N, C-alpha and C positions, 0 to 999 in steps of 0.2 A: 418540573418534578413531580410525578404522581402523588396523589394523597397518600399519606403514610399513617400507620398506627404503630404503636410501640413494637419495635423489632421487625416490622414487616412493611412492606409497600404493595399496594394493589396496582397493578398494570394490566389493562386490556382484560381484566376479569381474572388475572392470575396472582396469587399471593406469593411474594418473594421475600424470603428471610434476610434481613439485613444485620451483619455481625460487625461489631467494633467500628461504628461509623466514624469515630474521631480518629481512627488509625491515620497517621500520616503516610502518604503514598509517594508524595514528591515533596520532601520536607523543604527543599531550598524555595520552592515555590508556595509553600504554605497549603498545598492541596491535601485535604483529607479523602477518606474514602466517601464520605458524604458528598463532598463538593464534586469528587470524580463522578459519582453516579449522576449528579446533576448536569454535568457537562457531556456524559455519554448520552444522556436523554436528548439534549439539545443537539448533539452531532448525529442522532440516530437515523434522522431522514436521509442523510448524505452517506454516512458510513454503511448503513444497511443495503443501500443501493449497490454496493460493491463487494458485499459479503453474501447477501441473500442467495440461497440456493446453492452455494459453493461449499466445498470441503474446507472446514475452518481449522487452522492450527492457532493456538494462543500461546503467549509467553505470560506466564503468572510470576508475580513478585509478592510472596506472602507476607513479607515484612517491609514492602515498599522498595523504591528505586535502589536505595544503598545496599539492599540485602541480596541474598542469593534469589536465583530464578530458575525457571524450567520450562522447556517447550511441552506442550500437551497437544498431542494429536488425537489419542484415544479420549473419548468422552468420559469425564470423572464419573464415579459412582458416590452416592446415589444419584440418579438423573431424575430430575422432575418430568412429569408426565408431558408437560408442554414442550418439551425440548426434542427436536427431531434429529435423527442421525442417519448416516449412510455409511455403507461398508466398501472400502476400496483397499485392496493389497493387505487384506487382513486386519485393517485398521477401522475402528468405528469412530468416525468424524461426527463432530456437531455439524448441523446444518442451520445456519441462522434462519430464522423466519420473521422475527419482529422484535420489538422492544423488551418483552419479558425476558427472553433468552440473553440479550445484550446485556441488561441489567444484572441478570443472575450471574453471568459471567464476571461483570464488574465487581460483584460482591465477593467473587473468589479471587479478586485481585489479578485478573487478567488484564494486563495494561496495553498490550499489543495484539492486532488482529491481522493475522496473515492468511488470507483465504488463497484457495486453489485458482489458478487461471483459466478454469473451465468450471462449468456447472456439474453438479454431482450427476453421474449417469452419463455423462457426455465426453467425448475425446477432442472437442473442438475448442479452440480458445475463444474467450469472450471479448478479447480486444489485443491489439499488438502492443507490447510494452518493451521499451528499451532500457535498460538498466546501465547507467553511468556511475562507476564505483571507483571512487578515488583510492589511491593506494596510500595517501597521507591522511592522518587523522583530521587535520585542519587543511582544506584545499581552496585557496582563494580563486581558483581558476574554475570551479565546478560550473558557476553560470555561464561563464565564456564557453566551456565545452557544450553545455546544453544549447546555447545560442548557436554555435557552429552546426549541430545535429539538426536543429530545427530549420535552419536556413537551407540544409541539404533536402530535408523533407519537403520543405515549400518548393524547392526547384523541382521536385518530382510530382508536384501537384497535390501533395498530402497536407492536410491541416493536422495539427497535433497539439497536446496539451502537456506541457512540463509540470512536474509536481516534485515537491521536495520528498525525500524519503522519510524526512523526520530525523534522520541520523546525519550522515556525511554526504550522501549520494543525491542524485536526481534521477527520476525516472520520466520518460517521455512516452505519453500514451497516445496512439492512434485508434479510434474506433474502427471496428471492421464489420462486414456484414457476416451472418451466419453462413458457414460452409468453407470459409477460409481455414486451413489446416495448421498445425504448429510447424510442421515440415515447410510449408509455404512461407511462414513468417521467419523461420530461421533462414531460409534463402535469401530473403530481401534484407533481413538483418545483417547477414553476412556481407552482403553487397554494399550496404551503407557503411558498415563498420570498416570494411577495407578501404572504401573512398576517403573516409574522415581520417584514417590513421595515415593514408599516403598524403592527404592534403596537410594535415597537422601532426607529423610524427612527433613533434615536441610535446603534444598534449595529450593524444591517444594511444592506447595499445590494445592489440586483440590477445595478449598473453593471458593465459588463464591463472598461472601461479603467481601469487603476489609477491613471492621473493624475487621474480624475475621482471617485475614491472618498472622498477625504479620509482620514479615520482610521478608516474604517468596515470592517467584516468582510464581504467578498463571499460571499453565498450563491450558490454555483455549482451550478446544475442543468444547466448545458449541458455541462459536461465529461463528463457520463455519456451517452456516444455510441459507437457502433461506430467502432473504429479509434483511440481515445482510450486513455490509460492513467492510472493513478494508483498511487502507491506501495502495494506489496502489504502487508497485514498481516505483520508480523514481519520486514519487510525491515529491515537496517541501513541508516543514512543517513550520507552522507559530510559528517558535521558535527564540528567539533572534539571533542565529548563522545561520539562513537560511539553516538548515539541510535539506537533501534529503534522502527519504527512499531509502537504496542503498543494493543491493545484495553483498554478500561476498564470498570470497574464505574461505574454511574451515580452511586453514593455517591462515588466518586472524583472524579468530574467536579463534584459538589457541594462537595467539600472543596477543590476548585481546584489538583488536581496540575498539574504543569508537564511539557511534552513532553521536557525534559532529565532528568526523573527516571528515565527508563527506558533503559537502554543495554546494550551487548554484555556488560558485566561482571555485571550484576545480572539479566538477562532469565531465565537458567535457573531461578534460584530462584523467580521469580515464576510461571513456567509449571509448574513442579512443584507449586506450590500452588493455582493457580487453573485450570490448564488453557487450552484454547481457548475463550474467551468467546463468540466468534462461532458456534462449532459448536454451542453449548447453545441457540441460539435458532431454533426451526422457522421454515418459510416463513410470511410473513405476508400477510393478505388484502388486498393492495393494489387487486387487481381491483375489489373492492366499491366502494372509493372512487373509483377511476378512472371507474367506470361511472356515478357520480353528478355527475361534473364537467361543466359546460357544453361543449356540442360545440365551441365556439370557444375553450376553454381550451387554450393551447399544451401 
């Protein structure tokens, strides 16, 4: 944590006011705002990699996790001079550039970070992300479902990285080269989604309406779209156990790890041991597969 004076911390030459450092944010885990800011600083090299230069939505919990919350798309006022913004669709978004902005948001009790799937000013996706969304609050088959999708991607010659959402779901990330479009990725997403739902109709559905899904896991390829957001890799989540959206090894998926296994109190040790699993995977040749899809494929 950067050096602090009473009521402020100095980060990269910027002074940030810290209010109520002893306020409990995750009471069940004993995490106060001061501890949270320390954990954010430790997460920042990883979290910023997937938030930097993107349009940021945060979820704020002014009174901690048990209290009320609200989504914040428009940058709050007053805005420090060091915070950058970008306007899209009449919304003035925060654009994270570094640790000062991250800790400033942490002091505002922004507990979740949901960046756009594209860079500010761009219409092209940064990566391909498949969202596996359980219909049940507790879904013991979520890692089984992730393993099925991972195997299909491998059969197509694509390496991928699964990550917990930090809530109940799993996302599967495939790095791509610049130039691939959201339409391209929805086409291949629909192709893979149809395949896994036909292969395992007991496990997957493409039904968008939750009330019609039964107990099946929604293979969401439509969420990957300009203007949409998903929980960033390494974002904390406002769940009682202070879970963190964590990239996984495929061996861990096979072992059936749980999203609740990874939290703000143990994530540092994991990152020091494994590093950023997503950054280790090079861009994958999705274009070759997209080119072979029927022209009518969504």
